[in-house]
Rosetta silent file (secondary structure, phi, psi, omega in degrees, C-alpha in Angstrom):
SEQUENCE: XXXXXXXXXXXXXXXXXXXXXXXXXXXXXXXXXXXXXXXXXXXXXXXXXXXXXXXXXXXXXXXXXXXXXXXXXXXXXXXXXXXXXXXXXXXXXXXXXXXXXXXXXXXXXXXXXXXXXXXXXXXXXXXXXXXXXXXXXXX
SCORE:     score description
SCORE:     0.000 S_00000001
   1 L     0.000  137.552  178.465  -66.746   39.456    9.900 S_00000001
   2 E  -119.457  121.549  179.482  -63.019   39.839    9.229 S_00000001
   3 E  -126.612  136.945  174.574  -60.842   36.750    8.743 S_00000001
   4 E  -119.835  139.782  170.942  -57.180   36.651    7.775 S_00000001
   5 E  -101.524  124.853  177.130  -55.218   33.714    6.444 S_00000001
   6 E  -116.622  120.464  178.207  -51.555   33.851    7.434 S_00000001
   7 E  -111.215  140.259 -178.699  -49.183   31.478    5.679 S_00000001
   8 L   -94.373 -155.985 -170.127  -45.607   30.881    6.741 S_00000001
   9 L   -59.791  141.301  174.861  -42.403   29.851    5.008 S_00000001
  10 L    72.278   -4.930  179.288  -42.338   28.185    1.609 S_00000001
  11 H   -77.082   -9.819  170.394  -46.104   28.391    1.162 S_00000001
  12 H   -68.382  -13.608 -179.304  -45.490   31.039   -1.490 S_00000001
  13 H   -94.978    7.558  179.186  -44.334   28.072   -3.608 S_00000001
  14 L   -56.997  138.699 -176.551  -47.713   26.308   -3.617 S_00000001
  15 L    95.882  -20.294  178.681  -48.474   25.036   -7.094 S_00000001
  16 L  -117.349  -39.412 -173.719  -44.757   24.552   -7.794 S_00000001
  17 L   -83.393  124.858  173.182  -43.369   22.887   -4.657 S_00000001
  18 L    37.541   64.611 -176.418  -43.918   19.150   -4.209 S_00000001
  19 H   -60.305  -22.420  177.431  -47.269   18.980   -6.021 S_00000001
  20 H   -68.398  -21.246  176.790  -47.723   15.377   -4.870 S_00000001
  21 H  -101.252  -44.566 -168.712  -48.039   16.743   -1.311 S_00000001
  22 H  -107.171   -3.945  179.993  -49.339   20.285   -1.804 S_00000001
  23 L    86.758  179.085 -174.455  -51.222   20.161   -5.115 S_00000001
  24 L  -110.768    3.305 -179.365  -50.748   22.139   -8.299 S_00000001
  25 L   -94.470  138.080  175.219  -52.809   25.253   -7.556 S_00000001
  26 L   -73.497  154.852  179.762  -51.158   28.460   -6.362 S_00000001
  27 H   -67.727  -33.690  179.858  -52.462   29.906   -3.129 S_00000001
  28 H   -61.419  -42.896  176.490  -53.267   33.195   -4.856 S_00000001
  29 H   -62.674  -45.545  179.058  -55.587   31.383   -7.296 S_00000001
  30 H   -62.010  -43.064 -178.178  -57.203   29.501   -4.429 S_00000001
  31 H   -64.868  -38.699  177.231  -57.597   32.680   -2.356 S_00000001
  32 H   -60.819  -39.779  177.071  -59.353   34.493   -5.215 S_00000001
  33 H   -65.280  -40.661  177.005  -61.870   31.644   -5.360 S_00000001
  34 H   -60.892  -44.421 -179.631  -62.383   31.848   -1.595 S_00000001
  35 H   -62.018  -37.304  177.581  -63.035   35.596   -1.788 S_00000001
  36 H   -68.733  -43.010 -177.822  -65.659   35.046   -4.484 S_00000001
  37 H   -68.707  -38.178 -177.310  -67.352   32.227   -2.590 S_00000001
  38 L  -111.415   54.561 -174.740  -67.349   34.064    0.756 S_00000001
  39 L   -74.525   -6.842  178.159  -68.018   37.564   -0.553 S_00000001
  40 L   -86.858   -6.180  176.711  -70.177   38.487    2.443 S_00000001
  41 L  -120.686  160.226  179.037  -67.143   38.481    4.755 S_00000001
  42 E   -90.495  113.782  179.398  -63.891   40.402    4.652 S_00000001
  43 E  -111.155  131.154  174.505  -61.038   37.980    3.803 S_00000001
  44 E  -121.955  162.437 -179.626  -57.376   38.980    3.882 S_00000001
  45 E  -140.858  137.920  176.626  -54.235   37.040    3.105 S_00000001
  46 E  -141.539  137.076  176.074  -50.636   37.426    4.254 S_00000001
  47 E  -135.575  138.642  174.863  -47.630   35.230    3.566 S_00000001
  48 L  -149.948  147.021  172.891  -44.067   35.556    4.804 S_00000001
  49 L   -92.195    2.069 -172.938  -40.977   33.407    4.988 S_00000001
  50 L  -111.722  121.327 -176.797  -39.777   35.529    7.924 S_00000001
  51 H   -54.780  -46.381 -177.925  -40.767   34.581   11.484 S_00000001
  52 H   -63.106  -34.585  177.906  -40.758   38.164   12.784 S_00000001
  53 H   -68.056  -36.153  176.657  -43.056   39.356   10.006 S_00000001
  54 H   -65.123  -44.267  177.704  -45.566   36.632   10.893 S_00000001
  55 H   -61.274  -46.125  178.899  -45.427   37.694   14.536 S_00000001
  56 H   -58.789  -40.114 -179.991  -45.885   41.352   13.565 S_00000001
  57 H   -67.484  -40.824  176.681  -48.942   40.457   11.459 S_00000001
  58 H   -60.271  -43.721  177.511  -50.482   38.466   14.317 S_00000001
  59 H   -62.632  -41.225 -176.951  -49.955   41.481   16.606 S_00000001
  60 H   -63.659  -42.816 -174.311  -51.409   43.833   13.974 S_00000001
  61 H  -100.025   -8.497 -169.718  -54.656   41.890   13.425 S_00000001
  62 L   -71.728   -0.661  176.616  -54.955   40.130   16.771 S_00000001
  63 L  -126.968   -2.251 -176.310  -57.245   42.691   18.353 S_00000001
  64 L  -124.012  -16.026  178.679  -59.304   43.822   15.369 S_00000001
  65 L   -96.673  159.965  179.317  -60.066   40.677   13.328 S_00000001
  66 L   -87.140  -22.991 -176.886  -62.608   38.017   14.185 S_00000001
  67 E  -161.372  149.611  173.232  -60.436   35.056   13.220 S_00000001
  68 E  -124.457  129.042  168.238  -56.981   33.986   12.097 S_00000001
  69 E  -104.418  117.241 -173.428  -56.302   30.880   10.013 S_00000001
  70 E  -119.407  120.787  167.744  -52.596   30.167   10.449 S_00000001
  71 E  -111.327   97.399 -175.215  -50.436   27.771    8.512 S_00000001
  72 L   -80.012    3.248  179.768  -47.075   28.464   10.118 S_00000001
  73 H    55.135 -138.656 -179.237  -45.306   25.983    7.833 S_00000001
  74 H   -61.704  -22.516  177.926  -42.011   24.808    9.310 S_00000001
  75 H   -68.427  -16.952  176.155  -42.344   27.338   12.152 S_00000001
  76 H   -52.408  -37.459 -170.699  -45.162   25.148   13.489 S_00000001
  77 H   -98.729   -1.554 -172.979  -42.530   22.819   14.883 S_00000001
  78 L  -134.472  -16.247 -166.167  -39.943   25.367   16.045 S_00000001
  79 L  -103.393   97.546  170.316  -41.415   28.739   16.987 S_00000001
  80 H   -64.596  -34.962 -177.682  -42.122   29.456   20.607 S_00000001
  81 H   -64.113  -40.626  176.980  -42.290   33.125   19.556 S_00000001
  82 H   -68.613  -39.939  175.845  -45.217   32.549   17.169 S_00000001
  83 H   -59.115  -44.004  178.033  -46.986   30.496   19.835 S_00000001
  84 H   -63.717  -37.535  178.451  -46.495   33.359   22.303 S_00000001
  85 H   -63.760  -43.571  178.126  -47.833   35.866   19.751 S_00000001
  86 H   -61.083  -45.485 -179.091  -51.000   33.808   19.268 S_00000001
  87 H   -66.026  -25.075 -175.728  -51.460   33.518   23.033 S_00000001
  88 L   -85.344   -5.859 -179.837  -50.921   37.271   23.434 S_00000001
  89 L  -113.810  165.564 -177.925  -53.803   38.414   21.234 S_00000001
  90 L   -91.616  -20.504 -178.274  -57.561   38.080   21.637 S_00000001
  91 L   -68.610  127.061  179.054  -58.424   36.959   18.101 S_00000001
  92 L   -66.612  140.130 -178.320  -58.950   33.178   17.981 S_00000001
  93 E  -118.569  131.314  175.634  -56.456   31.312   15.804 S_00000001
  94 E  -110.348  125.921 -179.766  -57.106   28.034   14.010 S_00000001
  95 E   -81.055  131.693 -178.790  -54.040   26.055   12.929 S_00000001
  96 E  -127.551  137.277  173.420  -54.196   24.752    9.353 S_00000001
  97 E  -133.971  132.951  179.853  -51.908   22.316    7.523 S_00000001
  98 L   -68.517  -46.370  179.280  -52.327   21.267    3.909 S_00000001
  99 L   -91.425  163.817  174.589  -50.599   17.930    4.433 S_00000001
 100 L   -82.168  104.499 -174.746  -51.257   15.471    7.232 S_00000001
 101 H   -62.980  -20.091 -179.153  -48.368   16.337    9.528 S_00000001
 102 H   -85.737   -6.115  175.479  -48.746   12.965   11.293 S_00000001
 103 H  -103.944   10.391 -177.127  -48.056   11.046    8.064 S_00000001
 104 L  -113.078 -163.040 -178.165  -44.800   12.884    7.506 S_00000001
 105 L   -56.677  150.152 -176.705  -41.394   12.969    9.182 S_00000001
 106 H   -53.497  -40.833 -176.697  -41.338   12.445   12.950 S_00000001
 107 H   -64.330  -21.017  179.180  -40.231   16.026   13.700 S_00000001
 108 H   -82.020   -6.458 -177.710  -43.426   17.324   12.060 S_00000001
 109 H   -75.830  -16.333 -178.406  -45.621   15.425   14.523 S_00000001
 110 L  -106.392  120.769  175.522  -45.076   18.032   17.252 S_00000001
 111 L  -105.518  120.583  176.566  -46.740   21.415   16.913 S_00000001
 112 L   -75.653  -28.822 -175.549  -45.470   24.092   19.256 S_00000001
 113 L   -83.058  -16.187 -175.342  -48.261   26.493   18.259 S_00000001
 114 H   -55.909  -37.078 -176.944  -51.171   24.097   18.914 S_00000001
 115 H   -64.162  -20.994  179.513  -51.386   24.936   22.595 S_00000001
 116 H   -97.515   -8.234 -177.351  -52.236   28.552   21.713 S_00000001
 117 L   -96.435  158.817  179.473  -54.735   27.689   18.951 S_00000001
 118 L   -80.550  -17.885  179.970  -58.402   26.790   19.305 S_00000001
 119 E   179.622 -177.342 -178.101  -57.997   23.753   17.052 S_00000001
 120 E  -143.970  139.566  169.546  -56.226   22.253   14.057 S_00000001
 121 E  -117.907  124.922 -175.119  -57.157   21.092   10.565 S_00000001
 122 E  -140.037  132.849  169.900  -54.512   18.863    9.013 S_00000001
 123 L    91.521    8.534 -177.717  -54.264   16.766    5.878 S_00000001
 124 L  -106.044   18.293 -179.631  -57.272   17.977    3.895 S_00000001
 125 L    67.164 -156.508  179.487  -55.360   19.980    1.317 S_00000001
 126 L   -64.472  -21.968  178.208  -56.430   23.530    0.558 S_00000001
 127 H   -56.829  -26.123  178.651  -59.969   22.516    1.591 S_00000001
 128 H   -59.083  -36.243  177.728  -58.768   22.878    5.199 S_00000001
 129 H   -65.354  -43.936  179.583  -58.730   26.664    4.830 S_00000001
 130 H   -63.554  -40.478  177.472  -62.294   26.663    3.562 S_00000001
 131 H   -64.177  -35.558  175.788  -63.396   24.422    6.419 S_00000001
 132 H   -63.669  -42.671  176.775  -61.739   26.848    8.813 S_00000001
 133 H   -61.290  -46.419  179.344  -63.693   29.758    7.336 S_00000001
 134 H   -59.169  -40.482  177.958  -66.913   27.753    7.614 S_00000001
 135 H   -57.777  -50.218 -175.739  -66.136   26.991   11.251 S_00000001
 136 H   -68.020  -36.069 -177.823  -65.723   30.667   12.108 S_00000001
 137 H   -78.511  -14.637  178.639  -68.779   31.907   10.217 S_00000001
 138 H  -105.425   -1.347 -177.997  -71.048   29.303   11.818 S_00000001
 139 L   -97.386    0.000    0.000  -69.712   29.580   15.376 S_00000001
């Protein structure tokens, strides 16, 4: 099984940015732990602050991977293009958010990408990524 985690803008700052919301662990540290725990599957990670690069990565893996875990960051609420990219590939995509987007500013309550995703995990911290992996390996 091949699963990729794709993180969008500002998620490269995890561990430094707003630790009261996002925690104090870097995503790279967390991802290394995930790879050790789920060593029987192929896990990849990609992060970009650039919308087009995220779309290109979805296109690149969207016909050869078994699953995509996508935290589109702020693009969740603005990017029709990322939603279209998800809809245009065959690989199922699960939307992940570290914070509970419904407990934040009003504009974060609307996800444009949700309609193209199979589901959403929101508000469970980094544990949401792990739960997403568990979902895909048991489905």
